Structures are given as structure tokens and as C-alpha cells.
VMD Tcl script that draws the C-alpha trace (Angstrom):
set ca {
  {117.80 44.48 54.36}
  {118.73 43.98 57.98}
  {120.68 47.26 59.97}
  {123.49 45.46 61.57}
  {123.41 45.59 65.31}
  {126.26 47.93 66.88}
  {128.14 45.86 69.41}
  {130.88 48.32 70.18}
  {129.91 52.05 70.80}
  {132.24 55.01 72.13}
  {131.11 57.97 73.58}
  {133.31 61.13 73.72}
  {132.79 64.55 75.15}
  {132.94 67.02 71.83}
  {134.25 70.28 73.40}
  {135.80 70.94 76.72}
  {134.20 68.34 79.02}
  {131.24 68.61 81.03}
  {129.19 68.36 78.35}
  {126.75 65.98 79.87}
  {128.42 62.66 79.04}
  {127.35 60.80 82.24}
  {123.90 61.28 81.82}
  {124.55 60.07 77.51}
  {126.19 56.90 78.65}
  {123.72 55.97 81.53}
  {120.96 56.39 79.09}
  {122.87 54.19 76.77}
  {124.22 52.16 79.34}
  {120.78 50.30 79.19}
  {121.78 48.78 76.14}
  {124.96 47.35 76.81}
  {126.39 44.42 78.75}
  {129.80 46.25 79.62}
  {130.79 49.87 80.44}
  {134.09 50.76 80.33}
  {136.35 53.84 80.95}
  {139.37 54.05 78.93}
  {141.37 57.09 80.07}
  {141.80 59.75 82.38}
  {141.72 59.38 86.25}
  {139.52 61.35 89.33}
  {140.08 64.61 87.83}
  {137.01 63.85 85.48}
  {133.82 63.82 86.94}
  {130.41 62.41 85.77}
  {126.95 63.33 87.03}
  {124.16 60.90 86.78}
  {120.62 61.47 88.09}
  {118.18 58.80 88.01}
  {114.24 59.90 89.69}
  {115.65 62.85 91.38}
  {118.37 61.26 92.86}
  {122.39 62.24 92.22}
  {125.26 59.40 91.44}
  {128.49 61.36 90.81}
  {131.28 58.84 89.58}
  {135.01 60.26 89.22}
  {136.89 57.03 88.43}
  {134.15 54.22 87.95}
  {132.29 54.15 84.65}
  {128.65 55.80 84.77}
  {127.25 52.73 84.08}
  {127.39 51.15 87.36}
  {124.36 51.95 88.81}
  {122.46 50.03 85.87}
  {124.55 47.18 87.29}
  {126.46 46.45 83.94}
  {129.69 45.01 84.12}
  {132.23 48.04 84.32}
  {135.98 47.76 83.44}
  {138.70 50.21 84.27}
  {140.92 50.11 81.27}
  {145.38 50.43 80.92}
  {144.71 54.03 79.96}
  {143.38 55.10 83.53}
  {145.76 56.42 86.49}
  {144.21 55.09 89.36}
  {143.91 56.60 93.18}
  {143.12 53.75 94.96}
  {141.41 55.73 97.63}
  {138.86 57.28 95.95}
  {138.12 54.06 94.15}
  {137.06 52.44 97.20}
  {135.00 55.34 98.35}
  {133.17 55.23 94.98}
  {132.59 51.21 95.44}
  {131.89 51.70 99.17}
  {129.27 54.81 97.95}
  {127.31 52.09 95.40}
  {127.32 49.50 98.03}
  {125.42 51.72 100.61}
  {123.27 52.38 97.96}
  {122.56 48.77 97.28}
  {124.54 48.49 93.95}
  {127.03 45.33 94.19}
  {129.44 46.60 90.86}
  {130.94 43.84 88.71}
  {134.24 45.98 88.40}
  {136.95 44.61 85.92}
  {140.36 46.55 86.50}
  {143.23 46.49 83.74}
  {146.71 45.35 85.60}
  {148.10 47.75 83.42}
  {146.73 51.07 84.88}
  {148.87 53.11 86.57}
  {148.72 53.81 90.38}
  {148.36 57.56 91.72}
  {150.57 58.19 94.89}
  {150.19 61.20 97.32}
  {153.85 62.93 96.39}
  {151.96 62.85 92.61}
  {149.22 65.24 94.28}
  {151.66 67.02 96.11}
  {154.06 67.52 92.87}
  {151.20 68.41 90.73}
  {150.79 71.88 92.45}
  {154.24 72.67 92.66}
  {154.64 72.26 89.10}
  {151.62 74.72 88.70}
  {153.07 77.32 90.32}
  {156.17 76.95 88.60}
  {154.39 77.32 85.38}
  {152.95 81.14 85.73}
  {151.06 81.98 82.79}
  {151.08 78.27 81.30}
  {149.37 76.65 84.28}
  {146.32 74.31 83.06}
  {144.44 74.97 86.04}
  {144.71 71.26 87.08}
  {142.43 69.71 89.63}
  {145.93 68.98 91.64}
  {144.57 65.31 91.72}
  {148.15 64.09 90.64}
  {147.02 63.23 87.37}
  {149.41 64.91 84.70}
  {152.81 63.46 87.21}
  {151.37 60.09 87.00}
  {150.87 60.28 83.51}
  {154.42 61.57 83.24}
  {156.06 58.48 85.21}
  {153.89 56.25 82.69}
  {155.83 57.85 79.93}
  {159.21 57.78 81.03}
  {158.68 54.20 82.24}
  {159.14 54.78 85.72}
  {155.60 54.11 86.98}
  {153.89 51.99 88.79}
  {151.07 49.79 87.88}
  {148.27 48.30 89.21}
  {150.00 44.66 89.01}
  {152.94 45.92 90.86}
  {150.69 45.94 93.76}
  {149.71 42.39 94.02}
  {153.54 41.54 94.88}
  {155.15 43.24 97.80}
  {158.94 42.42 96.87}
  {157.92 44.11 93.70}
  {155.55 46.72 94.60}
  {158.46 47.67 97.43}
  {161.48 47.67 94.92}
  {160.11 50.21 92.54}
  {158.37 51.92 95.20}
  {161.59 52.74 97.03}
  {163.55 54.36 93.84}
  {160.76 56.46 93.01}
  {160.03 57.66 96.34}
  {163.71 58.69 96.61}
  {163.32 60.65 92.96}
  {160.52 62.24 93.82}
  {162.06 63.60 97.27}
  {164.42 65.48 95.69}
  {162.06 66.66 93.18}
  {160.58 68.26 95.71}
  {163.54 69.59 97.22}
  {163.94 71.57 93.99}
  {160.63 72.77 93.23}
  {160.33 74.16 97.05}
  {163.68 75.58 97.03}
  {164.07 75.21 100.66}
  {165.52 73.00 103.32}
  {162.54 71.84 104.67}
  {162.06 67.89 104.34}
  {158.50 67.00 102.98}
  {156.45 64.84 105.72}
  {155.19 61.66 103.43}
  {156.24 58.67 105.33}
  {157.70 56.25 103.04}
  {156.83 52.90 105.29}
  {153.44 54.07 105.68}
  {152.59 54.64 102.06}
  {153.93 51.02 101.30}
  {151.84 49.43 103.86}
  {148.48 51.62 102.97}
  {149.04 50.67 98.99}
  {149.66 47.21 99.88}
  {146.52 46.72 101.46}
  {144.79 49.00 98.47}
  {146.48 46.20 96.17}
  {145.37 43.52 98.44}
  {141.42 44.80 98.39}
  {141.80 45.28 94.48}
  {143.51 41.89 93.80}
  {139.92 40.45 93.31}
  {138.74 42.73 90.38}
  {142.24 42.75 88.13}
  {142.80 40.86 85.41}
  {144.07 41.35 81.61}
  {141.45 43.86 80.17}
  {142.57 43.93 76.64}
  {141.88 39.70 76.50}
  {138.44 40.21 78.46}
  {137.44 42.18 75.90}
  {138.53 41.29 73.24}
  {136.88 37.80 74.13}
  {133.83 39.76 74.91}
  {133.64 41.44 71.76}
  {134.29 37.79 69.62}
  {131.40 36.42 71.94}
  {128.81 39.07 70.50}
  {128.52 40.88 74.03}
  {127.37 44.88 73.90}
  {130.10 47.09 74.86}
  {130.11 50.88 75.60}
  {133.18 52.74 76.15}
  {132.97 56.00 77.92}
  {135.57 58.79 77.55}
  {136.29 61.25 80.07}
  {136.50 65.13 80.04}
  {136.88 66.56 76.09}
  {138.73 66.41 73.02}
  {139.53 69.69 72.97}
  {141.46 68.95 76.17}
  {143.42 66.21 74.84}
  {147.48 65.88 75.03}
  {147.58 65.40 71.27}
  {145.00 67.40 69.43}
  {143.48 69.89 71.81}
  {144.35 73.30 73.39}
  {148.12 72.56 75.00}
  {148.87 72.69 77.40}
  {145.50 73.91 78.85}
  {144.41 71.16 78.77}
  {144.34 67.25 80.52}
  {147.16 64.55 80.19}
  {145.81 61.83 78.70}
  {144.08 61.19 75.05}
  {140.50 62.21 75.12}
  {139.35 62.29 71.21}
  {137.71 58.79 70.19}
  {141.13 57.32 69.07}
  {142.06 56.94 72.90}
  {139.74 53.90 73.40}
  {142.34 51.59 71.08}
  {145.39 52.22 73.11}
  {143.56 52.74 76.66}
  {142.10 49.41 76.08}
  {143.78 47.20 73.78}
  {140.83 47.19 71.77}
  {141.57 47.42 67.90}
  {140.16 50.28 65.85}
  {138.40 47.61 63.20}
  {136.14 46.78 66.37}
  {134.71 50.12 66.76}
  {131.01 49.91 65.38}
  {130.01 53.61 66.15}
  {130.92 56.98 67.39}
  {128.96 59.50 69.60}
  {129.81 62.89 70.49}
  {128.67 64.98 72.84}
  {128.10 68.75 72.90}
  {126.34 71.34 75.20}
  {123.82 74.09 74.09}
  {126.68 76.45 74.93}
  {130.07 76.28 75.73}
  {131.40 75.78 79.30}
  {135.00 74.94 80.91}
  {137.17 75.00 83.65}
  {140.99 75.56 83.58}
  {143.17 78.01 82.22}
  {143.80 79.10 78.74}
  {141.72 81.39 75.87}
  {138.32 80.99 75.09}
  {136.58 83.22 72.11}
  {133.30 82.77 73.45}
  {133.32 83.10 77.09}
  {130.72 85.47 78.76}
  {131.25 87.56 82.04}
  {128.04 89.28 82.49}
  {124.38 88.70 83.41}
  {124.09 86.52 80.69}
  {126.98 84.22 82.22}
  {125.56 84.09 85.49}
  {122.00 83.12 84.58}
  {123.69 80.20 82.43}
  {125.82 79.01 85.06}
  {123.10 78.76 87.50}
  {120.26 77.24 85.20}
  {122.73 74.34 84.01}
  {124.18 73.92 87.17}
  {127.72 74.86 86.19}
  {130.18 73.71 89.02}
  {132.56 71.27 88.55}
  {131.51 67.84 89.70}
  {135.15 66.76 90.97}
  {135.94 70.45 92.37}
  {133.17 72.45 92.75}
  {134.08 75.13 91.16}
  {132.17 77.62 88.65}
  {132.75 76.82 85.40}
  {133.56 79.35 82.44}
  {130.50 79.65 80.27}
  {129.84 81.31 76.86}
  {128.07 80.84 73.29}
  {128.04 77.72 71.77}
  {131.95 77.52 69.83}
  {130.47 75.68 66.63}
  {134.17 76.50 64.92}
  {135.97 74.59 67.45}
  {133.23 71.75 67.44}
  {133.74 71.40 63.76}
  {137.00 70.32 64.34}
  {136.26 67.99 67.36}
  {133.77 66.34 64.61}
  {136.67 66.17 62.26}
  {139.08 64.48 64.20}
  {136.61 62.21 66.17}
  {134.60 61.52 63.04}
  {131.85 60.95 65.05}
  {128.34 58.82 63.44}
  {125.94 61.30 65.50}
  {126.18 63.88 68.07}
  {123.98 64.08 71.13}
  {123.25 67.38 72.78}
  {122.32 68.34 76.20}
  {121.43 71.54 78.62}
  {118.93 72.97 75.88}
  {117.00 73.89 79.13}
  {119.90 75.58 80.48}
  {119.76 78.31 77.48}
  {115.87 79.09 78.14}
  {114.97 83.02 78.89}
  {118.06 83.86 76.89}
  {117.04 85.91 73.91}
  {118.50 86.11 71.55}
  {121.26 83.20 71.01}
  {124.55 83.39 69.67}
  {126.69 80.77 68.08}
  {129.97 81.23 66.80}
  {130.62 80.02 63.44}
  {134.53 81.18 62.44}
  {137.13 82.84 64.13}
  {138.55 85.97 62.70}
  {142.67 85.88 63.00}
  {144.52 89.58 62.29}
  {141.52 90.45 59.71}
  {141.35 87.12 58.06}
  {138.46 84.46 58.52}
  {140.44 81.18 59.55}
  {139.66 77.64 57.86}
  {140.15 75.59 60.84}
  {140.48 75.74 64.49}
  {143.66 76.60 65.31}
  {144.70 74.49 68.35}
  {147.68 77.16 69.44}
  {146.70 78.64 72.55}
  {148.80 81.84 71.07}
  {146.82 82.50 68.39}
  {143.01 81.43 69.55}
  {143.73 84.28 72.57}
  {143.59 86.70 69.52}
  {140.75 85.52 67.49}
  {137.41 87.44 67.47}
  {134.63 84.74 67.25}
  {132.26 85.29 64.53}
  {128.30 85.08 65.56}
  {125.14 84.12 64.10}
  {122.17 85.36 65.87}
  {118.94 83.39 66.51}
  {116.00 83.81 68.63}
  {116.02 82.46 72.24}
  {112.75 80.52 73.57}
  {111.05 80.72 76.99}
  {111.62 79.17 80.31}
  {109.52 76.36 81.29}
  {108.88 74.80 84.54}
  {110.98 71.42 84.97}
  {107.28 69.14 84.48}
  {107.05 70.98 80.80}
  {110.18 69.86 80.02}
  {109.47 66.12 80.77}
  {106.18 66.61 79.22}
  {108.12 67.56 76.22}
  {110.73 64.62 76.42}
  {107.73 62.05 76.68}
  {105.92 63.63 73.54}
  {109.09 63.38 71.42}
  {110.98 65.49 68.76}
  {107.90 67.31 67.47}
  {106.76 68.72 70.66}
  {109.88 70.83 71.02}
  {109.50 74.28 70.75}
  {109.87 75.81 66.87}
  {113.04 78.12 68.35}
  {114.72 74.77 69.60}
  {114.37 72.98 66.24}
  {115.48 75.71 64.65}
  {118.68 75.91 66.47}
  {119.11 72.10 66.38}
  {118.54 71.99 62.79}
  {121.36 75.26 62.67}
  {123.89 73.29 64.25}
  {123.10 70.03 62.50}
  {123.73 71.92 59.15}
  {127.39 73.92 60.51}
  {128.64 70.34 61.96}
  {127.52 68.63 59.53}
  {126.45 65.68 61.54}
  {123.01 64.89 62.97}
  {121.85 65.58 66.38}
  {120.31 61.89 67.46}
  {120.18 62.61 71.22}
  {118.73 65.81 72.70}
  {118.47 66.53 76.40}
  {116.44 69.07 78.25}
  {116.65 68.05 81.75}
  {118.47 66.79 84.07}
  {117.07 63.37 84.39}
  {117.32 59.92 82.33}
  {114.24 60.40 81.31}
  {114.35 64.07 79.99}
  {115.57 63.03 77.14}
  {114.45 62.49 73.26}
  {116.18 60.19 70.99}
  {115.72 61.48 67.27}
  {117.21 58.16 65.95}
  {118.22 54.79 67.50}
  {121.73 54.81 68.75}
  {122.51 50.94 69.09}
}
mol new
graphics top color blue
foreach p $ca { graphics top sphere $p radius 0.5 }
foreach p [lrange $ca 0 end-1] q [lrange $ca 1 end] { graphics top cylinder $p $q radius 0.2 }
display resetview
């Protein structure tokens, strides 16, 4: 019996973001014709390393450097300045991206960034630790049906009418938040002029992406959908309010693209060999010792977007089991096993204890999680190896992995009940072991 080829594949992070999705998407993009981003904004950062050279993306899908057709779906919020910076970067590197942008994606304006920071100050202990990129306030405008979309930038009359109203509203919000008579220094006419220019440059890329993607599926095109951030940061099923403003689990692909759920063939989750995250909120397995420093340095745990050091800790299989449940992944990819090298023993969190009782599932509520005590098992660690040795192992395949790593992988599979089909042991595209074919 012939195995059915998967034509639509979704890749999302199963944790707190920064799981190494950029590398996994870049790897899988070789088998795709179209790569689609479906949520978030330039608060996300994906780093792809090819032949030692780093490419950093914040808005464009990671498949851009493989000269695939790349799509920015309606679920994104777009800062045009960042968009064109990335496009120019790629063109300087010799790439000519075949980009398509949804006419329904929403636009970030300077007052969104301004209000983002002010709102964070007002939230106190409930501040999410945002990137101050204006993402949340832009999604707020979208949900209140007061936002400005890509389509609006293409018509001066429509844009000016909408912008003048929202500009005055944001001015009033600013005055309330800063509690001062000081006038803000945003020039309405200058912004209108600048964004009309953005719209004019963007026009060549703008289409109805929902129609385009559904037509591509009808034609049998192979499409890779790329998520940003991670499932535990999502607005619906993540740790509220210490997360992001978009739908980060795999179900978000439908809302963010206009592609129906029955048209998705396969779901892949990306996890990391340990836990890392940025932003506020409790993190039960967090480490603040020399082991944390070792993992952070070996894993280069500094934000692609902000550059700030990430919080790190032992792998949290209890929260990952929840992520596997809501996403119903077909298989998983694990990254950065090499970053745990030299740490012995390694710990795996397999449950949470709350008020003397072991919980049945990850509780979501931050007020509960901050009082939970992680329940650990220990396993032997593995020794450090030079980069060339990790590369040699990757070329030989799974059986060449040190036994202690294979034991660690087996234990994760056992607890999560999901196969680890891709194993990454280095930053380069080639430093990867494919245990099971994805496409």
C-alpha cells in the first residue's frame, strides 16, 4: 500500500518559544513549495544557521533563504519598517523572496509601541514582560474592530479616514496613561505620509492569501505552516497573562490563514532538551545557579529579537504533556541536546505538587503554578564533545548518538507518548538526525 504524501504540515513550538523552530522549519522547507507564517509579529525571532552563517527573521517565514514562496498570513500584525529591513537584508545576501502578504493582516503604528510600554508599567506584577514592539496593542485594536489593515494602506482616502480617528483615540489614551499634560511628539501627517509610502512599496506583494493558499492546496502544492512563540505562551491555552497576544497552538493556523482544519495533514511540535523562556511569570523548573549559566552559554540563550538573556531550567515534561494534548502532534522535534553536554546528572520534571497533591494536568493559572513544586526524576548526563564530533554523529545517524542521549530521548518519548522524529544536536542545518520521515 502506497504511503500518502503529506502536502500540508504545521510546525509549532510546544513550550515557551525559542525552541529552535527556525532551524526545524528551514530543514523541512526543503520539501515544501510554500512556507507560511500565520500569527504573531516582530516580537518573534527565528535564527537559521546555514554553513556557519546566521540569518535572523522576525516577520518573514524561515523558508525565505531556500527561495520558497513565502506567505505572511492574515493572523499577523506587521511593522512595515521591520518588514522592509528584512527584505533588504535578504536581497543584499543574494536572495529575491517571492513574498505574498495578506491584505487582511493588521498594521503596527508608532503609538502602539508607545502605549505597549506604558501599559506594561501600569500592570505591575501582572506585566507580561513584552518586547515593547506594539504587538499587544495592535491585536487589541484588531479585536475591538478599530484596527488598520494592509488593505487600508493601499488607498489614501480610506487610510486617512481611519487613521485620523484612531490617532486621536490613542492620543487620549496616552494622556491618561502618563497622567501628565505633556503632549506626545508623534506627528500625524508625517506618519500618514510614511505609511502611505509603506503601502505603495507593499502593494506588489499584497493578495488574498486565503484564496491563494486554498487554491495551492487544490493544486497539490506542498505547504509548510510556521508558528511563532510557543503553545504555553498562547492567548487562549497559555499561562495568562504572562504570554503573548496571538493564537500560538496549532489550531491558530486555521484562523491565521483561512485554511480549514481538515486540510492539514500533519502537526509537528518542537521542544528543547531543557526549558527556556523570556518574560514574566512563574517557571517551576527554573535554575539560578552555575548549571543555569552553563546551559545558557552552551545553548546561546539570548533573545533573537531583544538580545536579553533567557531564563533556563530543567525540561518540564508536565507542561509539555499538556502542549502535546492540545496540539495533538503527530510527532516532535527536539533541539539543543548538545547544550546539555557536561551537565551530570540531568533532571526531568514529570509532575507538579500543589498543596501536597500531585496534579493530573498542567494547571495554566499562574497563581497556581507559582505555588507548585516540580517532581523530578534524574538521569545520567553525557560528556561534552567538540562541534565537529557532533556533526560527525549527525551524519552517521541515530545509532551513533551516545547511549545516555538515546536513553534521555527514549524517556521523553515514553512520558509524552509521542515520537521524537527529529533530533538536533547543533546549530547548523546539517547537525540534525531524522529518525522518521516527516513529508
